[in-house]
Residue frames as qw, qx, qy, qz and C-alpha x, y, z in Angstrom:
[[0.882, 0.035, -0.401, -0.246, 87.28, -7.71, 6.00],
 [0.437, -0.550, 0.666, -0.251, 88.19, -10.08, 8.79],
 [0.775, 0.229, -0.568, -0.157, 89.49, -13.48, 7.75],
 [0.861, -0.494, 0.008, -0.122, 89.65, -16.15, 10.44],
 [0.884, 0.029, -0.062, 0.462, 93.19, -17.31, 9.62],
 [0.338, 0.586, -0.095, 0.730, 94.46, -13.74, 9.33],
 [0.470, -0.744, 0.083, -0.469, 92.98, -12.79, 12.71],
 [0.936, -0.323, -0.027, 0.141, 94.64, -15.85, 14.27],
 [0.721, 0.272, -0.061, 0.634, 97.96, -14.74, 12.79],
 [0.047, 0.710, -0.055, 0.701, 97.54, -11.10, 13.84],
 [0.661, -0.679, 0.052, -0.316, 96.62, -12.00, 17.43],
 [0.402, 0.533, -0.700, 0.254, 99.49, -14.46, 17.66],
 [0.668, -0.392, 0.452, -0.443, 97.88, -16.60, 20.36],
 [0.414, 0.373, -0.816, -0.152, 99.83, -19.79, 19.77],
 [0.196, -0.015, 0.890, -0.412, 97.89, -21.55, 22.54],
 [0.623, 0.378, 0.270, -0.630, 94.68, -21.21, 20.52],
 [0.252, -0.131, 0.884, 0.371, 94.49, -24.31, 18.35],
 [0.426, 0.028, -0.506, -0.750, 91.76, -25.76, 16.18],
 [0.152, -0.244, -0.940, 0.185, 90.05, -28.03, 18.70],
 [0.183, -0.710, -0.634, -0.245, 86.45, -27.30, 19.72],
 [0.392, -0.776, -0.297, 0.395, 87.27, -25.04, 22.70],
 [0.370, -0.333, 0.242, 0.833, 89.93, -23.08, 20.84],
 [0.107, 0.372, 0.622, 0.680, 87.61, -22.56, 17.87],
 [0.240, -0.812, -0.532, -0.026, 84.95, -21.14, 20.23],
 [0.421, -0.651, -0.056, 0.629, 87.49, -18.76, 21.79],
 [0.291, -0.111, 0.439, 0.843, 88.67, -17.59, 18.38],
 [0.015, 0.570, 0.678, 0.464, 85.13, -17.21, 17.05],
 [0.280, -0.856, -0.384, 0.202, 84.18, -14.95, 19.96],
 [0.424, -0.471, 0.163, 0.756, 87.40, -13.00, 19.43],
 [0.199, 0.172, 0.578, 0.772, 86.53, -12.40, 15.77],
 [0.128, -0.719, -0.637, -0.247, 82.90, -11.53, 16.56],
 [0.359, -0.794, -0.246, 0.425, 83.90, -9.03, 19.23],
 [0.353, -0.286, 0.330, 0.827, 86.45, -7.46, 16.90],
 [0.083, 0.417, 0.658, 0.621, 83.80, -7.18, 14.17],
 [0.245, -0.809, -0.531, 0.055, 81.46, -5.60, 16.71],
 [0.389, -0.631, -0.026, 0.670, 84.08, -3.03, 17.73],
 [0.253, -0.067, 0.487, 0.833, 84.83, -2.09, 14.12],
 [0.017, -0.552, -0.698, -0.455, 81.17, -1.90, 13.05],
 [0.272, -0.805, -0.436, 0.297, 80.36, 0.42, 15.97],
 [0.279, -0.489, 0.183, 0.806, 82.77, 2.87, 14.32],
 [0.513, 0.664, 0.091, -0.537, 80.48, 2.96, 11.28],
 [0.136, 0.497, -0.761, -0.394, 82.57, 0.60, 9.16],
 [0.908, 0.132, -0.115, -0.379, 80.97, -2.23, 7.20],
 [0.288, -0.503, 0.815, -0.034, 82.62, -5.46, 8.35],
 [0.873, 0.203, -0.333, -0.294, 82.70, -8.67, 6.34],
 [0.485, -0.502, 0.702, -0.143, 83.80, -11.72, 8.31],
 [0.768, 0.332, -0.490, -0.246, 85.04, -14.72, 6.36],
 [0.231, -0.407, 0.829, -0.305, 85.23, -17.69, 8.71],
 [0.491, -0.164, -0.835, -0.188, 84.04, -21.20, 9.18],
 [0.391, -0.323, 0.355, -0.785, 81.39, -20.28, 11.71],
 [0.421, 0.053, -0.900, -0.099, 80.80, -23.67, 13.23],
 [0.203, -0.249, -0.834, 0.449, 78.73, -23.24, 16.35],
 [0.174, -0.720, -0.585, -0.330, 75.16, -22.19, 17.11],
 [0.425, -0.726, -0.305, 0.445, 76.23, -20.24, 20.20],
 [0.317, -0.249, 0.242, 0.883, 78.35, -17.98, 17.97],
 [0.001, 0.426, 0.623, 0.656, 75.52, -17.55, 15.44],
 [0.333, -0.768, -0.547, 0.005, 73.20, -16.60, 18.32],
 [0.434, -0.579, -0.108, 0.682, 75.74, -14.16, 19.85],
 [0.248, 0.018, 0.413, 0.876, 76.26, -12.50, 16.48],
 [0.123, -0.595, -0.630, -0.483, 72.52, -12.02, 15.89],
 [0.424, -0.773, -0.434, 0.187, 72.08, -10.59, 19.37],
 [0.473, -0.660, 0.005, 0.584, 75.13, -8.30, 19.40],
 [0.344, -0.113, 0.450, 0.816, 76.03, -7.24, 15.86],
 [0.353, 0.638, 0.229, -0.645, 73.92, -4.42, 14.47],
 [0.559, 0.618, -0.285, -0.473, 72.90, -5.21, 10.89],
 [0.406, -0.305, 0.856, 0.101, 74.14, -8.79, 11.14],
 [0.772, 0.420, -0.161, -0.449, 73.60, -10.63, 7.85],
 [0.578, -0.342, 0.739, 0.052, 74.55, -14.30, 7.90],
 [0.681, 0.500, -0.387, -0.369, 75.56, -15.98, 4.66],
 [0.738, -0.250, 0.627, -0.004, 76.04, -19.74, 4.65],
 [0.543, 0.585, -0.505, -0.329, 78.10, -20.86, 1.67],
 [0.752, -0.249, 0.599, -0.117, 78.08, -24.61, 1.57],
 [0.522, 0.497, -0.623, -0.303, 79.69, -27.21, -0.61],
 [0.975, -0.145, -0.072, -0.154, 79.60, -30.98, -0.50],
 [0.689, -0.573, 0.396, 0.201, 82.52, -32.96, 0.92],
 [0.789, 0.274, 0.364, 0.413, 83.74, -34.02, -2.52],
 [0.296, 0.867, 0.085, 0.391, 84.01, -30.37, -3.57],
 [0.415, -0.878, 0.229, -0.061, 85.74, -29.38, -0.32],
 [0.806, -0.298, 0.411, 0.304, 88.34, -32.11, -0.75],
 [0.666, 0.509, 0.308, 0.449, 88.92, -31.12, -4.38],
 [0.122, 0.905, 0.019, 0.407, 89.41, -27.44, -3.43],
 [0.738, -0.649, -0.050, 0.177, 91.69, -28.16, -0.48],
 [0.428, 0.813, -0.279, 0.280, 94.67, -25.80, -1.07],
 [0.251, -0.698, 0.587, -0.324, 96.25, -26.60, 2.31],
 [0.578, 0.140, -0.800, -0.072, 95.72, -30.37, 1.90],
 [0.370, -0.324, 0.561, -0.666, 93.92, -30.41, 5.28],
 [0.890, 0.016, 0.065, -0.452, 91.44, -33.14, 4.31],
 [0.786, 0.370, -0.487, 0.097, 94.29, -35.29, 3.04],
 [0.153, 0.449, -0.678, 0.561, 96.25, -34.77, 6.29],
 [0.601, -0.219, 0.438, -0.632, 93.26, -35.68, 8.48],
 [0.926, 0.169, -0.146, -0.304, 92.43, -38.74, 6.36],
 [0.705, 0.372, -0.546, 0.256, 96.03, -39.97, 6.73],
 [0.738, -0.557, -0.324, 0.199, 96.10, -39.29, 10.48],
 [0.536, 0.198, -0.137, 0.809, 98.68, -36.50, 10.21],
 [0.103, -0.206, 0.147, -0.962, 96.24, -33.86, 11.49],
 [0.137, -0.484, -0.852, 0.144, 92.97, -33.58, 13.39],
 [0.014, 0.612, 0.421, -0.670, 90.12, -31.22, 14.25],
 [0.033, 0.063, -0.503, -0.861, 88.83, -30.57, 10.75],
 [0.536, 0.262, 0.359, -0.717, 85.13, -29.74, 10.43],
 [0.787, 0.358, -0.189, -0.465, 83.22, -32.38, 8.55],
 [0.604, 0.332, -0.720, 0.085, 85.92, -34.97, 9.14],
 [0.535, -0.183, -0.733, 0.378, 86.64, -35.54, 12.84],
 [0.018, -0.227, -0.396, 0.889, 85.01, -32.36, 14.15],
 [0.109, 0.604, 0.774, 0.156, 81.23, -31.95, 13.86],
 [0.030, 0.096, 0.044, 0.994, 80.16, -28.49, 12.70],
 [0.163, 0.609, 0.679, -0.376, 76.83, -26.92, 13.62],
 [0.217, 0.302, 0.473, 0.798, 75.66, -25.32, 10.42],
 [0.196, 0.025, 0.166, -0.966, 73.53, -22.16, 10.64],
 [0.252, 0.397, 0.849, -0.242, 69.88, -22.93, 11.39],
 [0.316, 0.822, 0.473, -0.025, 68.39, -19.91, 9.65],
 [0.413, -0.205, 0.221, 0.859, 70.99, -17.97, 7.66],
 [0.292, 0.666, 0.124, -0.675, 69.84, -14.82, 5.89],
 [0.630, 0.606, -0.339, -0.347, 71.20, -16.25, 2.66],
 [0.749, -0.235, 0.611, 0.107, 72.28, -19.78, 1.76],
 [0.516, 0.679, -0.401, -0.334, 74.38, -20.47, -1.31],
 [0.912, -0.075, 0.385, 0.123, 75.31, -23.92, -2.54],
 [0.266, 0.840, -0.417, -0.224, 78.68, -23.65, -4.27],
 [0.828, -0.141, 0.523, 0.143, 79.73, -26.98, -5.69],
 [0.685, 0.710, 0.087, 0.139, 80.83, -25.43, -8.98],
 [0.673, 0.248, -0.106, 0.689, 84.19, -24.05, -10.01],
 [0.355, -0.591, -0.277, 0.669, 85.56, -21.12, -8.06],
 [0.252, 0.197, 0.380, 0.868, 85.31, -18.99, -11.20],
 [0.197, -0.683, -0.505, -0.490, 81.87, -17.81, -10.15],
 [0.418, -0.355, -0.478, 0.686, 83.17, -16.04, -7.04],
 [0.013, 0.034, -0.044, -0.998, 82.26, -12.61, -8.44],
 [0.445, -0.334, -0.576, -0.600, 78.75, -13.84, -9.24],
 [0.569, -0.455, -0.652, 0.212, 78.39, -15.14, -5.69],
 [0.292, -0.228, -0.280, 0.886, 79.73, -11.87, -4.25],
 [0.196, -0.153, -0.291, -0.924, 77.23, -9.90, -6.33],
 [0.540, -0.423, -0.663, -0.300, 74.40, -12.13, -5.12],
 [0.501, -0.406, -0.556, 0.525, 75.43, -11.59, -1.49],
 [0.139, -0.137, -0.083, 0.977, 75.72, -7.81, -1.90],
 [0.322, -0.253, -0.464, -0.786, 72.40, -7.60, -3.74],
 [0.574, -0.462, -0.671, -0.080, 70.60, -9.69, -1.13],
 [0.433, -0.364, -0.440, 0.698, 72.17, -7.82, 1.77],
 [0.004, 0.000, 0.110, 0.994, 71.27, -4.51, 0.09],
 [0.422, -0.384, -0.608, -0.552, 67.69, -5.69, -0.42],
 [0.593, -0.531, -0.578, 0.180, 67.55, -6.26, 3.31],
 [0.080, -0.935, -0.018, -0.344, 68.66, -2.66, 3.90],
 [0.793, -0.516, 0.016, 0.322, 71.87, -3.71, 5.62],
 [0.549, -0.098, 0.260, 0.788, 74.26, -2.13, 3.16],
 [0.201, 0.916, 0.288, -0.193, 73.72, 1.49, 2.28],
 [0.633, 0.425, 0.125, 0.635, 75.65, 3.41, -0.37]]
């Protein structure tokens, strides 16, 4: 599994921020890493805020077996679940470049699966099962 924040930490590129251009650079970095790992026969799950159509397009074109899941939640839910207090920091002017606040995301146009998750986080296992079942139905995950 590749997590966007963990990849940022592992790469240690302190010049790569969270502005639009830096997010594009990091998204390509994660996609290329996923591509390299998947070509070794390993199933790769990427957990990121994939914010740009050019990345979605690159992934579809370059990642064998690419299965895009768009998990969305309304702004009220995002603010309530904000463990890092990012929405609070942007609202107060202490931070910037947060998708949905001062940075406009480009949500996936045609994800393979879309899940609206405005409920409690307790149903994470149910959501994971739904993703795995749907991906398996599409012959992308083989036992």
